[in-house]
N, C-alpha and C positions, 0 to 999 in steps of 0.2 A: 461319388454316389453310384451304387450298383443298381442295375435295372431289375425290375421284378421278374422272377422266373416262375410262371404258373406251373411248369412241370415239377417243380419242387413239392408242390402240394397236391397235384394231380398227375402222377407219373403216367407215362404212356401205357405201361403194362396194366396199371389199374384201370385206366379208361378202356383198354381193350377188353378186359373182363366184364366191365360194366356194359359196354356196347353189346357184347355177345349175349349177356343175360337179358337185355332189354326186350328182345324179340319174344323170349319165353314169357316174361311178365305181361307183355301186351297180349299175347295169344291166350294165356291162361287166366288173365285178369287177377293177378296176384301182386302182393306188395314185395318190393325188392329187398328182402331182409339181408341178403348177402352184400348188396351194395352198401346198405347202411352200416353193416358191421365193419366192412373194410374202410369206409369213410370215417367212421368213429375211431378205428384203430389208427388211421393216418392223422388224427387230430382235426379233421375237417369241421367238426361241429363247433370247434372253438376258434375258427380262423379270425373272427371279429372280436375275440376276447383279448384284453391286454395281456402281455407276456407275464407281468407280475402276478396275474391271477391264473396262470397256467395255459393261456391261449397262445395263438400265433401273433397277435398284435397287428393284424393287417388292417388296411384302410378299407372303406366302402368301395373305393375305386378298384382296389385290388380284388376284393370279393366279387365285384361285378365281372371282372375278367375271368375269374375261376368259374363262375356260374355259366358264363358263355361257353367255356371249354367243356364243362360237365354236360351241358345241354346238347352239345354236339355228339356226345356218346349216348346219352339216354335222357331225353326230354322229361319223362315222367319222374325219374329219380331226381333230376335237377329241380323240378317244380316242387316236389315234395320237400326236399331239403331246404328249398327257398323259404318255406314257411317257418322253419326253425331259425334260419339265418335272419329273418325279419326281426324276430324278438332280440336276438343278440345284437343286431344292427341298431335297433331302437335303444338298447342298453348302452351301446357305444355313443349314440347321438346324445343321450342324456348325460353320460359321464363326461363326455367332452365339454359339456356345458356346466359342469360342476354339480350335477344331480345324480345321486347314487341310488335312486329308487329301485333300480333293476340290478343291483349288485348280485342278488341271488340268482338271477338268470345267467350272469357271466360265470359265476363259480360253478353252477350246475352244468352249464354247457361245456366248460373245461373238463369236468368230470365225466362227460359222455352222456349226460341227461338230454332228453329230447323235448323241446318246447314246440307246441303246435298253435295254430292260429284259428281261434273260434270266434270270428266276427261276423261273417256273412250270414244273412237271413233271407229266406224267400220273400220276395216282394219289397224288401227294405232298400230303396234306392238312396236313403240317407247315409247308409253304410256306417262310417265312424260317428256321424253326427246325430244318430238316433237309433233306437233299438225297440224291437217288440218283445225282448226278453225282460222279464220282471226281475229286478234286483231289490231284494227285501233285506233291510238291516236286521242283524241278529241281536242288537242291543249291546254288543261288546266290540264294536268297530268292524266286525266282519259282515258278510252278506251271503244270502242264499240266492241262487239264480235258477229261474224256471223259464224255459223257452226252448226253441229249436234252432240250431245252427246248421248251415249247409256248407258243402265244399270244405269239409274239415280234413285237409290233407294230413297224412301220417297217422290216420285213425288207429291202425293196429299197433302202433309202437310208441305213441307219445307218453311222456311221463307227467307233463304239466301242460295245461290248456289255458291260453290267454283268451279271456272273453270280455264282453261288455254287456251291460243291461241298463235299464232305466229304473231309477228309484223315484217313485212318485209320492213317497211319504214324507219327504224332507220338508221341514217348515219353511225353508228359504226358497222353495220351489223345486221342480224336477231337476234331477242330476243324473248325468251319465256316469256309470260306475265301471271302471276297468279293474280287473282282478285276474288272478291265476288260480286254477283249480287243479287238484291232484286227481288221479283216477279213483273212482269209487263206484258203488252200486247206483249212485244218483246221477251218473254220467253214462248214458247208453248210446253206443254207436250202432246204427242200423247197418246191416250187411246189404246195402243197396247200391253199391258203386258198380254199375255195369254200363259203361259209356262208350261213345264212339272212339275217343282217343284219351291220351293221358291216363291210361288204365292203371298203371303202376302206382299212381299217387294214392289210390284208395281213399279218396276224399269223401268219406261217408257222412251222411246226415247224423248229427249228434243231438240227442235229447238231454236237456238239463232238467232234472226232476228235483228241484230244491237242492242242487249241488252247492256245497258250502265252501266259501273262501274265508279263512281267518283274517283278522285285522292286518297281520303282517304280510298278507298277499293281496291286499286291496291297495292298488297303486295310484289311483286317481279318482276324484269326484269332480266333474266339470259340468258346466251349463250345456245343455244340448245345443247342437248347431255348430256352424263353423266358428272357431275361435283359436287364438294363437298359442294354446298350451303346448309346451315342448314335447309332451308325450304324443299328442295328436299329430303334430308336425313330423315327429320321428317315425311314427307308423306309416304315415302317408309317403314320406320321402323314401324310406328304405323299401317299402313294399313296391312302389312304382319303379324304382331303379332296378331292383333285383328281378322283378317280373319282366321288365323290358330286356334285361340281360339274358334271360332264358330264351326268349323268342328271337333275339338277335343271334344267339348260339345256334338255334335251329336253322336260321337262314344261312349261316356260314356253312353248316354241314350240308344243306341242300345244294349249295353252289359246288361244294367239293364233289358230291355225287353226280351232279350234272357234268362237271368237267371229266370225271371218270368215264361217264357214258359217251360223251362227245369224242373223247380220244380213243375209245375202244370200239365203238360202233362204226361199221363201214358201209358206205352207200353202194348198192349194186349199180346204180346209175353212173356214178362218177369213178368208182373204184378206189376212192380215198375215204379217210375217216370224216365223220361229221364235224370234227374240229376245223375242217377247211370249208365247210358250208357257210356262205355269208349270212344266211338267215339264222343258223345256230350260233354263229359268232356274235351276231347282233343281240340275240336273246341272252346269251351268257353275259355279254357286256352290260346289258340293261340290268340284269340281276346284280352284278358287281357294283354298278353305280348306285343302285338303291341301297344295297347293304353297307357300302363304305361310309355312308352318312351317319350311321347309328353308333358305331363304337366310339367315335370322338365325342358325340353328344353325351353318351353315357359317362365317359371318362370325365368330361367337364362338369356335369351336374353332380356326379358322385364326389368329385374333388371339392366342389363348392360346399357340399354338406360336410365333408371332412374338415374343411378349413373355416367353417362357421361363417361363410359368406351370407350376407343378409339381402335376399331378394325381395323381402317384404311380401306384399300381397301377390306378387308375380310368381312366387314359389309354386302355387297350386296349378297355374297354367303351364309352367315349365315341366312340372313332374307328370301331370296328366297327359301333356303333349308328347313327352318322350315315350311313355308307355303306349299311347295310341299309335304313334308313328312306327314303333318297333313291331307291334303286332300286325299292322297293315302291311308294312314292308315284308315281314316274314311270310305272310300269307301269299303275297304276290310272287315272291321268290320261289316258294315251294310249288306254286302253280306252274311257273315257267320251268322249274327243274323237272317236274313230271313230264312236260312236253319234250324236253331235251332227252330225258331218259327213255322215251319211247314206250311201246306197248308193254314191255316187261315191268315197267314201274306201276302198272295198273294192278298187278297181282299183289295180294295182301302180304305175301312173303317178302316183298321188296322193301328195303328200308325207306325209300321215298314214299311208299304207300303209308307207312306208319307215320312219317313226318307230316304227311298231308292231313292225316286225322288228328295228330297231336296239336298241330298249329291252330286248329279251329277253336281250341279251348281258350285262346287268347281273347276272343271277343266277349267272353263271359266274365272276365276279371275286371274289377274296377281299376281305373276309370274306363267305362265303356265309351264307344264313339260319341254317343249323345252327350254324355257328361263332359267329355273332353272339349267338344265343340261349344257347349254352353259356357264352360269356364273361360275358354278363349274369347268368346264373343263378349262376355261380361267384362273381361279385362280390358278389351280394346274399345268397346262401344258403351260400356256402362250397363247397369241393370235395365231390364225392360220397363218402359214407362207406359202409363195409361194414355 
């Protein structure tokens, strides 16, 4: 059995070009079109698509490693592409379980089409389990969607937008409706993405003004709230694992930059490099010890998804937990890397300065700290009682 070689899918020269452009897109608040073009040309949009459908046929565990590698070059590019890979990953989760509802996602991604993630809504802490967007049936099996989505990464370039909304007209009771929209005049992206970090994602607010999804693009109608539907599980599992992968990649890059600083900066007091300073050595070691815990966790959980391991109700604790730990670890590692880097890292032109801003976005992605702790507490202590 041959080992997986990430450089086959993300060569060093491609990563070097992406890293060089990252500073420009961060400074100018622009979308990395060149990055996407090169990644598309390299077949990256189809890494999770089966080979028989024109993709690379990689596992979720392998995609996690690639996203860690891409995030080390350009976190915003990795995070933007993440949202496309979520849908191809969900399609894989379903097809691995004998469900071909998202076969059109797989064939589209293999052809270079871009799928975006339109789920988040302002103030909606139910996330997948509820929606403020109205889903109205068209009488022919399709739906129109009216509402506002936030943090819609890939806004300038997506071909298809996966959304959800609430149908309150159903005679059997309210139903959450998941569907895919094509670009139209009824889908309007505001040019409002001017943020502290992750600027290249261009995750703009998206207004759905009666946007229509035909019957063949309506993929699920489910009861609101937590339930074991494979689509809901797939979205949650792939989203959390790939998101954690991006922030783990940021942490790895921060350690690399800290090591470069420690081995090149020289102390006037001792006459030697800071790599010999016991306090700096302790700090770098602490960063490495924190980082080293995450890649094995990601590999294990992703492999469990790939091999259909059944963790039952524990899945949500495991998945929200790994995302929370990855973000918390990455934030601490970048903080320490800034200190090792010294005063030059405080300048906005320094890569560590950009990582410092980019890593802050992690706290806004589901599952947030409160949700992760609540899920873990319920798993171990049971629900809150009166």
